[in-house]
N, C-alpha and C positions, 0 to 999 in steps of 0.2 A: 363429554356432555351430549346427551341425546338431542337431535334436532329433527325437524320435519323437512324432508328432502323431496322436492318434486322431480320425478324422473320422466322425461319425454323420450319416446322411442323405446319404451320399457319392454316391448315384446320382440325387439330385434336381438341379434346375436350379442352385441355388446351390452345393450340395455338390460337384458336378463341377468347377465353377470354382475352389472352394477347394482341392481336391486338385491341380489343375493349378498354381496359384500356389505352393502349398507345395513341390511337386516341383521347380518351376523355381528356387526359392530354396534348394534343397539339403537340405530336410528329408526324413525318412523318414515315409511315410504308412502308417498302419494303418487301412485302410478297413473300416468295418462295413457289410456289405451283405446283402441277402437272396439275391441271385443274382450271382455273379461274371460269368457269361455276359452278363447284361444290363448289368452295369457296364462291360464292355469294348466295348459297342456305343456309338455316338453317341447322346446323350440328346435329349430333346425340346428344341425351339427351338435345335437345333444345339449344345447343350452338349457339352463335349468327352468323348470316350471316356476311361476310366481305364486303358486298356491301356498298360503300360510306365511308369505313374506311381505305382504302389502297391508298397510294399516288403512289406507283410503284408496278407493277406486274412483277415477273420473273418466267417463266415456267422452271422447273428443273426436272431432273430425277436423284435421288441419286445413281442409279446404273451406271450412266454415269458421271464420275467426271468432264469431260470437260464442262458439262452443268452448273457447278457451277462457271466457270471462270468469274471473275470480279463481282460476285454477291455482294461483299462487297466494291466495288470501290465507294469512295465518301461517305460512310456511317460512322457512329460514333460507333455503338455497335451492337452486335448480341444477340438475345434471341433465344435459340433453345429448342423447345418442341418436337423435331424430335424423333420418335421412333415407332417401330412396336408394335401394340397391338394384334389385331386379324387378321391382314392382312396376306397374303400368303408369303410376302417377308421375307428373313432371317434377324433376329435381328443383326447378325454380319455385314451384308452388310449395314444396315440402321443405327442402333443405334451406331455402332462403326465406320465403314468406312465412312458412309455418314457424320456424325458429324466431323470425322477426316479431311475429304476433305474440309469441310466448315471452320474448324479451320485454315487450311493452308491458305485459302483465307483471313480470318480475320487477320492472322499474316502478310501476304504479303502486305496488305493494311494498316497495322498499326492501327487497331481499338482499342478503349480504353478498351473494356471489352467483355467477352463472358459469358453470363448467360446460364446455362444448367440445364434442368429439369431432374434430375436423379430419383432414387427410394431409399427410406429408406432401409438400410441393403443390398444394392446391392453388398457389399463386401463379403457377406456370402451365397448368393444364388447359386444354381447349374444349374438353367435354363440358356439357351443361352441368353435370354433377360437380366437377371441379370448380367451375366458375361460380356456381351457386354457393358452394361451401366457402369459397374465398370471399365472396361478397358479404356473406353473413359474418364471417370472422372479422372482417374490417369494420362492420357496424358494431359488433360486440366490443372491439378494442376501445371504442369511443363512448361506451355506455357508462352511466353513473353507477351501475351494478358492477362489482369487481369481476373482470373478465378472466377466465382461466381456459386457455385454448390448448387442447391436447391433440397432437398431430401424430397418429400412429402410422408406421411404415406400411402396414398391411396386416391381415389377420390369418391365423392358421386356416380358418375356413376357406379363405380365398385360394390357398395353395392346394386344397383338395381337388381342384379342377385339373391339376397336373396328373394326379393319380388316375382320374377318370379318363384323361386322354391316353395315358400309358396303357390302361386296360384295353383301349381300342387299338393299340398298336402304333400310335403315332404321337409325336409332340413337335413343338416348334419354338424357336427363339428368334428374336429380331437381331440382325447383325451377327456379331460373334457371341452373343448371349452373356457378355461380361458384366452387364449392369447388376448391381447387388441389392439385396433386400434382407431385412431381418424381421420377418413377421412375428407377431405376438399373439399368444393365446388370449381369448376373451377374458378369462378369469384374472390373468396377470395384468391385463390392461385395466380392468375394473378396479383392482387393488391400487394401481398407480393413480387412477383418477380420484378415488376416494381419499388417498393420501394427500393429494394436492388441494383438496376441497377447501381447507381452511387457510391455505397459504395466500399471500398477496397475489395480485393479478400477474399473469405471465403467459408464456407460450412454451410448450415443451414438445420436442420431437422424441418419440419413444418407439422402441421395437423390442423384440424378444432376444434371448441369449445367443441365438445361432444366426450367423450371417452366411448367405449363399449367393452365388451368381445364379442367374436364371438357367444357364446351361447346367450348372451343378444340380439345380432343382429337378430339371428334366431327367438327368441321369439317375438321381435318387428315386424318382417316381418309377422309372423302369426297373430299377433294382428291387424296389419293394414289391412290384407285381410279378417279378420273375420273368420279364420279357427282355429280349434283345433290343437295345435302344435304336429307335428310328426317328431321328430328330431333324426336322427341316430348318434350314437357316434362311430366313426371309430378309431380303434387302429393302432399301428405301422404296424401290419401285413397287414391290408387293404391298408395302404398308400404304402407300398412296392409293393404290388400286382398291384395297380393302376399304379405306376410308371413303373413297369416291363412291363405291358401290353402296356402302352403308348410308351415306348421306342422301342417297336417292331412294332409300327405303323409309321406314318410319322414324320419327324423331327418337323413339326409344332405342331402336337398333343402332342408330347413328351415335347416340350418347354412349351406349355400352361398348361399342366397338372402339371409339376414341379413348374412352376411359381405360379399357383393357390394354390396347396397343401402346398408349403413352406410358403406362406403368412399366412396360417391359424394357424401356430404353434409358431410364434414369435411375441412378443410385437412390434408393430409399432406405437409409440406414439411420435409425434413431438410437437414442441412448438405451443400452440393453437393460431389460428389467425382467423379473420373474425367473422361475426355475423349470418351467415346462418347456420341453424340447420338441422340435418339429417332427423328427423322424418317428418317434413312437406314436404321435398323433396321426400321421399319415398312414402308418401301418394299421392302426385301428380303423381308419376310413376304408382302406383296401379290404380288410377282413370282413367288413360289414356291407360291402358292395357286391351284388350278384355278378 
């Protein structure tokens, strides 16, 4: 049955893939965007353009709650991939307050469900991004709208940084690099999200079909770019020094540093989904990078 689905974060890496899957399955997409022009362009990491895939456009500013008024009117469900990655906005304002205001609209209009793209282990992170995501997921769990919380282990796009470092001749791991991750492609994650959309409330840890240690990822990146591995192994002292330095810089740098470093020391392995494999993806990134 075709439904009207509100998609927040529609121009992000995951959001674009969600819109594509929803459109392909016959749903009407109401995309919440800051710029329709940008949304109709191809996204970062070749995420799809939204041109021709959106039934309704709503221009919003998550820093201005009034811009969200009635964005859920007449809709059936919400899928939110809204969150700050490397933008300059505060994660607390977007990941927490932006989603919180959208949830209030979903509750006011009696929507059937609210699917939220969280992060695996957001409950244990100290970065503002992780704390903001965890705070919203806890509010969502208590909502009268059916909560569906998806916790991806990481994205293929995140791992592209390993290729960029290898191209510059150096990589690093924390400790012995044994922490594991199974990143997932945005299209596979989007299909998983849409598959869960009509299910009862719940929380799902999800990843891709291939699991690597971070040391294995570094070695794979060097093999792909055809360079001899030069991998630094950083101990706890180096991590503390990096965080200390970042904390005395901007709030944005501090957040990104903590988010990145903390991800390298914990296993982040979700239930395998999809058929897209990481190595071909990384090879395509390497071939398209000068």
